C-alpha positions in Angstrom: 125.2 113.6 114.9 122.2 113.3 117.5 122.2 115.8 120.6 122.8 114.0 123.8 119.9 113.0 125.9 120.6 115.2 128.7 119.2 113.7 132.1 117.6 110.3 130.6 120.1 107.8 131.8 117.8 106.1 133.4 115.1 106.2 130.8 117.8 105.2 128.0 118.8 102.0 130.5 114.9 101.1 131.0 114.3 101.3 127.3 117.4 99.4 126.4 116.5 96.5 128.9 112.8 96.7 127.8 113.8 96.1 124.0 116.0 93.2 125.2 113.2 91.5 127.0 110.2 92.8 125.0 109.6 92.3 121.0 107.0 95.6 121.4 108.0 98.6 123.4 105.9 101.9 123.6 107.4 105.0 124.9 105.3 107.2 126.4 105.3 110.8 127.4 103.6 114.5 126.6 104.5 116.4 123.3 108.0 117.7 123.4 109.4 115.3 126.2 112.2 113.9 123.9 110.7 110.3 123.2 111.7 110.6 119.3 115.4 111.4 120.6 115.5 108.5 122.9 114.4 106.1 120.1 116.7 107.4 117.7 119.7 106.8 120.3 118.5 103.1 120.6 118.0 103.0 116.7 121.6 103.7 116.1 122.8 100.4 117.8 120.8 98.3 115.5 119.4 98.6 111.8 116.1 100.2 112.2 113.1 101.2 109.3 111.6 104.4 110.7 108.1 105.8 110.0 106.6 109.2 110.8 103.2 108.2 112.1 101.9 111.7 113.5 100.2 112.6 110.5 98.6 109.1 109.8 95.2 109.0 111.0 94.0 105.2 109.7 95.4 101.8 110.1 95.6 101.1 106.1 97.9 104.4 105.7 100.0 103.3 108.9 100.6 99.7 107.3 101.3 101.1 103.8 104.0 103.5 105.3 105.4 100.8 107.6 105.5 98.6 104.1 107.4 101.4 102.5 109.9 101.8 105.1 110.4 98.0 105.0 110.9 98.5 101.1 108.3 95.7 101.0 104.6 95.7 99.5 102.0 93.3 99.4 101.5 90.8 97.0 98.5 90.5 94.7 95.2 89.5 96.8 97.3 89.6 100.2 96.3 91.7 103.1 98.5 94.9 104.5 98.4 93.2 107.8 99.9 89.8 106.4 102.1 91.3 103.9 103.8 93.4 107.1 104.2 90.1 109.3 105.8 88.7 106.3 108.1 92.0 105.9 109.3 91.9 109.4 109.3 88.3 110.4 113.1 86.7 110.2 114.5 90.3 109.6 117.1 92.1 111.9 115.4 95.4 111.5 113.7 97.3 114.3 110.2 99.0 113.1 109.8 102.3 114.6 106.3 103.8 114.6 107.1 107.2 115.8 104.3 109.6 117.1 101.4 107.0 116.5 97.8 107.6 117.4 97.1 104.4 119.0 93.5 105.5 119.4 92.9 107.2 116.1 94.4 104.3 113.9 93.2 101.3 116.3 96.6 99.9 115.5 97.1 97.9 118.8 95.3 94.6 117.9 97.0 94.5 114.4 100.6 94.9 116.0 99.6 92.4 118.7 98.6 89.9 115.8 101.4 90.6 113.6 103.8 90.0 116.9 101.8 86.8 117.5 102.4 85.5 113.8 105.9 86.1 113.8 109.1 84.8 115.8 111.4 87.6 116.1 109.8 90.8 114.8 110.4 93.9 117.0 108.1 97.3 117.3 109.3 100.4 118.9 106.1 102.9 119.4 106.4 106.6 120.1 103.1 107.7 121.4 101.0 109.6 124.3 99.1 106.7 125.1 99.5 102.8 125.2 97.7 100.1 123.5 97.0 97.6 126.6 98.1 94.6 124.3 99.8 91.7 125.8 102.8 92.0 124.2 103.4 95.5 124.9 106.0 97.0 127.3 105.8 100.5 128.6 108.5 103.0 128.9 107.4 106.4 130.7 109.2 109.6 129.5 108.2 112.7 131.7 109.7 116.3 131.7 113.2 116.8 132.9 113.3 118.3 136.5 113.5 122.1 136.7 115.2 123.4 139.8 113.0 124.5 142.7 113.2 128.0 143.8 115.4 127.6 146.6 117.8 124.7 144.7 120.7 125.2 143.1 120.5 126.3 139.1 122.0 122.8 138.0 121.0 119.9 136.3 120.0 118.8 132.6 117.2 121.2 132.0 119.9 123.7 132.8 122.5 122.1 131.2 120.1 122.0 128.1 119.0 125.5 128.3 122.8 127.0 128.3 123.9 124.5 125.7 121.1 125.9 123.1 121.8 129.3 124.1 125.6 129.0 123.0 124.7 127.3 119.7 122.1 129.7 118.5 124.7 132.4 119.4 123.6 134.0 122.4 125.8 135.8 125.0 127.2 133.5 128.0 124.7 133.4 130.6 125.5 134.6 134.2 123.9 132.1 136.4 124.2 134.0 139.7 123.5 137.7 138.1 120.6 136.2 136.0 119.3 133.6 138.3 115.4 134.9 138.5 115.2 135.3 134.7 116.6 131.6 134.1 114.2 130.1 136.7 111.6 132.0 135.5 112.2 130.7 131.7 112.6 127.1 132.8 109.7 126.9 135.0 107.3 128.1 132.0 108.5 125.5 129.9 107.4 122.4 132.5 111.0 120.8 131.9 109.7 119.9 128.2 113.2 119.7 126.0 111.7 120.7 123.0 110.0 123.9 124.8 113.6 124.9 126.8 115.3 124.8 123.3 112.6 127.3 121.7 113.1 129.5 124.8 116.8 129.2 124.6 116.9 130.3 121.0 114.5 133.0 121.9 116.8 134.3 124.6 119.9 134.0 122.4 118.3 136.3 119.9 116.5 138.9 122.5 118.1 138.1 125.8 116.7 136.5 128.9 114.7 139.5 130.2 113.2 140.0 127.0 112.3 136.3 126.1 108.9 135.3 126.8 107.6 132.6 129.1 106.0 130.1 126.9 103.9 127.8 128.4 103.4 125.4 125.1 105.2 124.6 122.0 102.4 126.6 120.1 103.3 129.6 122.1 107.0 129.0 121.3 106.6 128.8 117.7 104.4 131.8 117.6 107.4 133.7 119.5 109.9 132.3 117.2 107.9 133.5 114.2 107.6 137.1 115.7 111.3 137.2 116.1 112.3 136.4 112.7 112.8 139.0 109.9 110.2 138.9 107.1 112.2 136.5 104.8 112.9 133.9 107.6 109.2 133.9 108.8 107.8 133.6 105.3 110.3 130.5 104.9 109.0 129.1 108.2 105.4 129.5 107.1 106.0 128.2 103.8 108.3 125.0 104.6 105.1 124.3 107.2 102.9 123.9 104.4 105.1 121.4 103.1 104.6 117.4 104.0 107.9 116.4 103.1 111.5 116.9 103.4 113.0 119.3 100.5 116.2 119.7 99.1 117.6 123.3 98.2 116.1 123.7 94.8 112.8 122.9 95.8 112.8 125.5 98.6 114.1 128.2 96.3 111.3 127.6 94.0 109.0 127.8 97.0 110.4 130.7 98.6 111.0 132.3 95.2 114.5 133.3 95.9 118.1 132.1 94.4 119.4 128.8 95.6 122.1 130.8 97.7 119.4 132.7 99.5 117.2 129.7 100.3 120.2 127.9 101.5 120.7 131.1 103.9 117.4 131.1 105.3 116.9 127.2 105.8 120.2 127.5 107.6 119.0 130.2 110.2 116.0 128.0 110.8 118.5 125.1 111.7 120.4 127.1 114.0 116.9 128.3 115.9 116.0 124.5 115.9 112.9 125.3 113.5 114.2 123.2 110.7 116.4 119.9 110.6 118.6 118.4 108.1 118.2 114.9 107.4 120.9 112.3 106.2 120.4 113.2 102.6 120.9 116.6 103.1 117.3 117.7 102.6 115.3 120.1 105.0 112.5 118.9 107.2 110.5 120.2 110.2 109.3 118.1 113.3 105.7 117.6 112.9 104.7 119.7 116.2 106.4 122.8 114.7 105.0 121.9 111.2 101.4 121.8 112.7 101.9 125.4 114.2 103.7 127.0 111.3 101.0 125.8 108.8 98.3 127.6 111.1 100.5 130.7 110.6 100.6 130.3 107.0 98.7 133.0 104.8 96.6 132.8 101.8 99.5 134.3 99.6 101.9 131.2 101.5 99.6 128.7 99.8 99.6 130.2 96.6 103.2 130.6 96.6 103.8 127.3 97.5 101.4 125.6 94.9 102.9 128.0 92.0 106.8 127.3 93.1 106.3 123.7 93.3 104.7 123.5 89.8 107.3 125.7 88.2 110.1 123.3 90.1 108.7 120.6 88.6 108.1 122.0 85.0 111.9 122.8 84.9 113.0 119.3 86.0 110.4 117.1 84.2 112.1 115.7 81.0 111.0 117.6 78.1 110.0 114.5 76.0 107.4 112.0 77.4 109.2 108.9 76.1 112.5 110.1 77.7 113.6 109.5 81.5 116.5 107.6 83.1 116.5 105.8 86.4 119.2 108.4 87.6 117.3 111.6 86.9 118.2 114.3 89.5 114.6 114.9 90.3 113.6 111.4 91.7 115.6 112.6 95.1 112.9 115.2 95.5 110.2 112.6 94.6 107.4 113.5 97.2 107.8 117.1 95.8 107.2 116.0 92.4 103.8 114.0 93.4 102.7 117.1 95.4 103.2 119.3 92.5 101.3 117.1 90.2 98.4 116.2 92.1 97.9 119.8 93.3 98.0 121.2 89.8 95.3 118.4 88.6 93.1 119.2 91.3 92.8 122.7 89.9 90.9 123.4 86.5 92.9 126.0 85.7 96.1 124.1 86.0 95.5 120.7 85.3 96.8 120.6 81.8 100.1 121.6 83.2 99.8 118.9 85.7 98.7 116.2 83.2 101.7 117.4 81.1 104.4 117.0 84.1 102.9 113.7 85.2 103.2 112.4 81.6 106.6 113.5 81.1 108.1 112.2 84.5 106.3 108.7 83.9 109.3 107.0 81.8 111.9 108.1 84.7 109.6 106.4 86.9 109.2 103.1 85.0 113.1 103.1 84.1 113.9 103.3 87.7 110.9 100.4 88.7 109.1 102.9 90.9 105.8 100.9 90.3 104.2 102.5 93.5 104.8 105.9 92.8 103.7 105.8 89.3 100.3 104.2 90.0 99.7 106.9 92.6 100.5 109.7 90.5 98.8 108.5 87.6 95.9 107.5 89.1 95.5 110.4 91.3 95.7 112.8 88.2 93.2 110.7 86.3 90.9 111.0 89.4 91.1 114.7 89.5 89.3 115.1 86.2 89.8 114.9 82.5 92.9 116.5 81.0 94.0 117.1 77.5 92.6 114.0 75.7 95.6 113.1 73.7 97.6 113.3 77.1 94.7 111.7 78.7 94.6 108.8 76.8 98.1 108.2 77.2 98.1 108.7 81.0 95.5 106.0 81.5 97.5 103.7 79.5 100.8 104.3 81.7 98.6 104.1 84.8 97.3 100.9 83.4 100.9 99.4 82.9 101.9 100.4 86.2 98.8 98.8 88.1 99.1 95.8 86.2 102.8 95.0 87.4 102.1 96.3 90.8 98.7 94.6 91.4 98.6 91.8 88.9 98.8 91.4 85.2 95.0 92.3 84.3 94.6 95.0 87.3 95.0 97.5 84.8 92.7 96.6 81.7 89.8 99.3 83.3 92.5 101.9 82.9 93.1 100.8 79.1 89.3 101.0 78.8 89.6 104.7 79.9 92.7 105.5 77.5 90.2 104.1 74.5 87.5 106.8 75.9 90.0 109.4 75.6 91.2 108.3 72.2 87.7 109.2 70.7 88.4 113.0 71.4 92.2 112.7 70.1 93.2 114.4 67.0 94.5 110.7 65.5 92.0 108.1 67.2 93.7 105.4 65.6 97.0 106.2 67.0 95.6 106.0 70.6 93.8 103.1 69.5 97.0 101.3 68.4 99.0 102.5 71.5 96.5 101.2 73.7 96.0 97.7 71.9 99.9 97.2 72.1 99.9 97.7 75.8 97.1 95.2 75.9 99.1 92.6 74.5 102.0 93.0 76.5 99.5 92.4 79.6 98.0 89.3 77.8 101.8 88.2 77.1 102.8 88.6 80.8 99.8 86.5 81.9 100.3 83.8 79.6 97.4 84.5 77.1 99.8 84.5 74.1 96.9 83.7 71.3 95.2 86.9 72.8 98.7 88.8 72.6 99.4 88.2 69.2 96.0 89.4 68.0 96.3 92.5 70.3 99.7 93.1 68.7 98.8 92.7 65.3 96.0 95.0 65.8 98.3 97.7 67.0 100.1 97.4 63.8 97.0 97.6 61.7 95.4 100.4 63.3 98.4 102.8 62.7 101.0 100.8 60.5 103.4 103.8 60.0 102.7 105.1 63.9 105.1 104.9 66.8 103.8 102.2 68.3 104.7 99.6 65.5 108.2 99.2 66.9 106.9 98.2 70.3 104.3 96.1 69.0 106.9 94.2 67.0 109.0 94.0 70.0 106.0 92.2 71.8 105.5 89.7 68.9 109.3 88.7 68.7 109.0 88.1 72.7 105.8 85.9 71.9 107.5 84.1 69.0 110.7 83.0 70.9 108.4 81.9 73.9 106.5 79.6 71.7 109.8 78.5 69.9 108.8 80.1 66.6 112.3 81.4 66.3 112.6 82.3 62.8 109.4 84.5 63.3 111.1 86.1 66.3 114.3 86.8 64.5 112.5 88.3 61.6 110.4 90.4 64.1 113.4 91.7 66.0 115.0 92.6 62.7 112.2 94.8 61.6 112.0 96.5 65.0 115.7 97.2 65.1 116.9 99.7 62.7 120.2 100.9 62.1 119.8 104.1 64.1 117.4 104.5 67.1 116.7 107.5 69.1 117.6 107.7 72.7 114.0 107.3 74.1 113.5 104.2 72.0 116.9 102.6 73.0 115.0 100.4 75.5 113.3 98.7 72.6 116.8 98.0 71.0 118.2 96.3 74.2 114.8 94.3 74.8 115.1 92.7 71.3 118.9 92.0 72.0 117.9 90.2 74.9 115.4 88.1 72.9 117.8 87.2 70.4 120.3 86.0 72.9 117.6 84.0 74.5 117.2 82.2 71.1 120.8 81.8 71.2 120.7 79.7 74.4 117.7 77.7 73.5 119.7 76.4 70.4 122.8 76.0 72.1 125.0 78.8 71.1 126.0 79.5 74.5 129.0 81.8 73.7 126.6 84.0 71.4 124.2 84.2 74.2 126.8 85.3 77.0 128.3 87.9 74.5 124.9 89.4 73.7 123.7 89.6 77.3 126.8 91.3 78.5 126.7 93.9 75.8 122.9 94.5 76.8 123.7 94.8 80.7 126.6 97.1 79.8 124.9 99.7 77.7 121.8 99.5 79.8 124.0 100.6 82.6 125.5 103.5 80.4 121.9 104.9 79.6 120.3 104.2 83.2 118.0 101.6 81.6 117.6 99.6 85.0 114.4 97.9 84.1 115.9 96.0 80.8 119.5 95.9 82.1 118.2 93.9 85.2 116.2 91.3 82.8 119.0 90.7 80.9 121.5 90.4 83.9 118.9 87.8 85.1 119.5 85.8 81.9 123.2 86.2 82.3 123.7 85.3 85.8 122.3 81.6 84.7 125.1 81.5 81.9 128.0 83.2 83.6 128.9 82.1 87.1 131.5 85.0 87.3 129.5 87.6 86.4 128.8 89.8 89.7 124.9 90.9 89.9 123.7 94.5 90.3 122.7 94.5 94.1 119.2 95.4 94.2 116.6 95.2 96.9 114.2 92.5 95.7 111.1 93.7 97.5 111.0 97.2 95.7 111.0 95.7 92.1 107.8 95.3 90.3 106.5 91.9 90.0 107.1 91.4 86.3 111.0 92.1 87.3 111.3 90.8 90.6 109.8 87.4 89.8 112.5 86.5 87.4 115.1 87.7 89.6 113.9 85.8 92.6 113.9 82.5 90.4 117.3 82.9 89.5 118.2 83.7 93.0 116.6 80.3 93.6 118.7 78.6 90.7 121.9 79.8 92.5 120.9 78.5 95.4 120.2 75.0 94.0 123.5 75.3 92.2 125.2 76.2 95.3 124.1 72.7 97.0 121.2 74.8 99.4 118.6 73.0 98.2 115.8 73.4 101.0 116.2 77.3 100.4 116.0 76.8 97.1 112.4 75.0 97.4 111.0 77.5 99.7 112.1 80.4 97.4 110.6 78.7 94.2 107.4 77.7 96.0 107.2 81.7 96.9 107.4 82.5 93.4 104.7 80.2 92.2 102.2 81.8 94.6 103.2 85.3 93.9 103.3 84.4 90.2 99.9 82.4 90.3 98.3 85.8 92.4 100.0 88.1 90.0 98.8 86.0 86.7 102.1 86.2 85.6 101.9 82.9 83.6 105.5 82.2 82.2 107.0 83.3 85.4 104.6 80.5 87.1 105.9 78.1 84.7 109.9 78.8 85.3 109.2 78.5 89.2 107.7 75.5 89.0 110.4 74.0 86.9 113.1 75.1 89.7 110.6 74.0 92.4 110.3 70.2 90.7 114.0 70.1 90.5 114.7 70.9 93.9 112.1 68.6 95.2 113.5 65.7 93.5 116.8 66.6 94.9 115.4 66.5 98.4 113.7 62.9 97.6 110.0 64.3 97.4 108.8 62.7 94.5 105.1 63.0 95.1 105.2 66.8 95.1 107.4 67.0 92.1 105.3 64.9 90.2 102.3 67.2 91.0 104.5 70.3 90.2 105.6 69.2 87.2 102.2 67.9 86.1 101.0 71.4 86.9 103.6 72.8 84.9 102.8 70.9 82.1 99.1 71.6 81.9 100.1 75.6 81.7 102.6 74.8 79.2 100.2 73.3 76.7 97.3 75.9 77.4 100.0 78.6 77.1 101.7 76.7 73.8 105.0 77.0 75.4 106.6 73.9 73.6 110.1 74.3 75.0 109.2 74.6 78.5 106.7 71.7 78.1 110.0 70.0 76.8 111.8 70.6 80.0 108.7 69.6 82.2 108.8 66.3 80.2 112.3 65.8 81.0 111.8 66.2 84.5 108.9 64.1 84.6 111.4 61.2 83.0 113.8 61.7 85.7 110.9 60.9 88.3 109.8 58.3 86.4 113.2 56.7 86.3 113.5 57.3 90.0 110.0 55.0 90.5 111.1 52.4 87.9 108.0 53.3 85.7 108.4 52.1 82.0 107.3 55.2 80.2 110.4 57.0 81.6 112.2 56.8 78.1 108.8 57.8 76.2 108.5 60.9 78.3 112.1 61.7 77.4 111.2 61.0 73.5 108.2 63.3 73.7 110.3 66.0 75.2 113.0 65.3 72.1 110.5 65.5 69.7 109.1 69.0 70.7 112.8 70.4 70.6 114.1 69.0 67.3 111.9 70.7 65.0 113.0 74.0 66.5 116.8 73.0 66.8 116.6 73.4 70.5 118.9 71.8 72.9 118.4 70.5 76.5 119.8 73.2 78.8 119.6 74.1 82.3 117.7 71.4 84.6 116.8 69.4 81.6 120.5 68.7 81.0 120.4 67.3 84.9 118.2 64.4 83.7 120.1 61.9 81.5 117.0 59.8 80.4 118.0 58.0 77.2 115.0 58.7 74.8 113.1 55.5 73.2 112.9 55.6 69.6 109.5 57.6 69.4 107.0 59.1 71.7 103.5 58.0 71.9 101.9 59.6 69.1 98.5 60.1 71.2 101.0 62.8 73.2 101.6 64.9 70.2 99.9 66.8 67.5 102.4 67.8 65.1 105.2 69.3 66.9 103.3 70.4 69.8 101.6 68.4 72.7 98.1 66.9 71.6 94.8 68.5 73.6 94.8 64.7 75.3 98.5 64.8 76.5 98.2 66.1 79.9 95.4 63.7 81.1 97.2 60.7 79.3 100.5 61.7 80.9 99.3 62.2 84.2 97.4 58.9 84.1 101.3 57.4 84.1 101.7 58.6 87.3 98.6 57.6 89.3 98.7 55.2 91.8 96.0 52.4 91.5 92.8 52.8 93.6 93.1 50.1 96.3 91.3 51.9 99.0 87.5 52.7 99.4 86.7 56.2 97.6 87.3 59.0 99.9 86.4 63.1 99.7 90.5 63.5 100.2 91.0 61.7 96.7 90.2 64.8 95.5 93.3 66.5 96.9 96.8 66.5 94.9 99.9 64.9 96.5 101.1 68.1 97.7 97.5 69.1 99.6 97.2 65.8 101.2 100.8 66.4 102.7 99.7 69.5 104.4 96.2 67.9 105.3 98.0 65.0 107.2 100.3 67.5 109.0 97.3 69.7 110.0 95.6 66.4 111.2 98.9 66.0 113.6 98.6 69.7 115.0 101.1 71.5 113.4 101.0 75.2 112.4 101.6 76.3 108.8 105.0 77.5 109.7 105.9 74.2 111.1 104.4 72.3 108.0 106.3 74.9 105.6 109.5 73.4 107.6 108.7 69.8 107.3 108.0 70.4 103.3 110.7 72.8 102.5 108.3 75.0 101.1 107.0 79.0 102.5 104.5 79.8 105.1 102.7 81.4 102.1 102.7 78.2 99.9 101.0 76.3 102.8 98.4 78.7 103.4 97.7 78.6 99.5 97.2 74.8 99.7 95.1 75.1 102.6 93.0 77.7 100.5 92.4 75.0 97.7 91.8 72.1 100.5 88.9 74.1 101.8 87.3 74.9 98.8 87.6 71.1 97.5 86.4 69.9 100.4 83.6 72.4 101.2 84.6 73.0 104.7 86.4 76.1 106.3 88.4 75.1 109.5 91.4 73.1 110.2 89.6 71.1 112.9 87.2 69.8 110.2 90.1 68.9 108.0 91.4 67.2 110.8 88.7 65.2 111.4 88.1 64.3 107.6 91.6 62.9 107.7 91.5 61.1 111.0 88.1 59.4 109.6 90.2 58.4 106.7 92.9 56.9 108.7 90.7 54.7 110.6 89.0 53.0 107.6 
């Protein structure tokens, strides 16, 4: 429960009015004036994302912290400010930047830009200065009025002083008899609430006459420290060295005392207003108090904190480097674990311990889908210097996996190269090289380079045929073969990689392979088998806290069983390889409910994200959804372009069954346009499915175009699309060139629609609303248009369109 804002009724009223009238409010006042408490009261009335900005000194640090508080992140290739704009737009959340140094970060113009590019984002800043930007509204907070020498001892400053003495266990104050001492102490505080509280706690401990007349918060903390017993003073200094809220287990190790004693010491500091307890039961310190406590710390305190955090980390990290559950207890104190690892790795004498802990916690981070944290810890450890060769190779591989999932499929390749360098010094180089090859295979599979993925997986098995990575590489092959419709090979690979008994740290492989088998059953029309298989996987994954595998299986199940109640997850916190399938299924659900425009917009977002992150298979799935939604909306031009792009990707990646789905979609478009090739397109889809004993399902089942007897021979090469198939099928939909040649002829149908609306003066947001796509997709189209036409402004594009229309 928050403390009341005594004597601040007028300020609270002004703050409430300002946030109603303005989308950016800066609360300005001196340190200790109660700005944070005022905003906390404001934030109780509506959802808020809180950023403690006191220690942030660069703009990038601020933007990253804001995205984390909103549980959002940048897309690959995206800017931090652009990501923040999208994160706050259309969201009923108040973004609070508490203690922001506007001068040091230069955040004012960026906040102004974010607000200009959004329609309903709201920001509250607490600071010592204003930004001086057009959107900014300012509310000033001064000290509480202190009674003048001949005025009655009453008012909010007196009330706060007396209330804090009582809560700290002090004796009742006789205002008549002790008026001189009360006036002396209040006058010294200058009316700043935080100073009043500290002086009141001192008075409760040593009496009014012995309390010091402090003129600054630093003096107040110094005085409080001097009045504490040795154990409590040590606790104050050591907690001040922590940059994060910490649970009792962490405090006990840092203080080197039992948990019960740590609880008693922390409770004493809370009663003295030197510590706070957050909503999760962790102990934290206000930044001004922490800053002063840190200056009081002694070398022995610094050593004790680092040693205590490392002890805690070693005790709580899993014993095995391949086992870690998503509900691991230590995840609640992840900042402490990060600090322990990076501090240990920074010192040569403890680097091996830091590497060991980082390697052991990775599985929990990966399973719980905390990709950002995994990248920060792994890359931070590696950048500190080389650790033990075997661990170093595995750390580099794991950092590569996390980087590829957070930043894009191939963003972690350089780390895999580093893993190979470490491998040369390992006891069994071939084992380490095999592990790296297996990870490369997964990256290529995600990116859609299935030929390279197969080559790397087979290389991993060849390098270490009896090693621990054989099962994982074989799992990759099963997934790859299933994607290519090579079902017999996929089933054999799955059987080989699923022994009768598996250790707990390898259960994710078993669950993943069973999901692959369920997908094969779906492709071949065995729906009941697919539903039963995915249900079993989801249930077991929940029992084992294998969140990642379980969520991917559940995404498949959502498309099969409308009665299934999905897990509630925050999409923006998921790694890209998991987020995009989940978002695509969200789009399918929207389409099934008849919310076609929303489905099209979400699908367009997934297309843009998949292309940016180089997640090839996800891009194809998203284009299938987008094409179907566009057909439903009657936009056959965009649907055709979308389907033809997907077809080209399917042929390049050798995804014959998804190519069949695309051909069914094109057959539906051709029929709507009365094109004679509609039945031939359906026949080509049939020809791709028949050798694989596959059936139409999902979107394909919506297009009931009767196939002709045979597909055009030039479109096929055996059971796959021919090299000439895409241009030949594209020619079916090309309109005859009746107009004189124009530079705009290089644009796709979707790009022409965007260009025409730019010529009419529409913004990206307005264009997105008209075309039922997202602003991100419109901006992507504009980037392609500018490159094709060799221009760089909307004005030049508008001129070209107008010139063409006047011919």
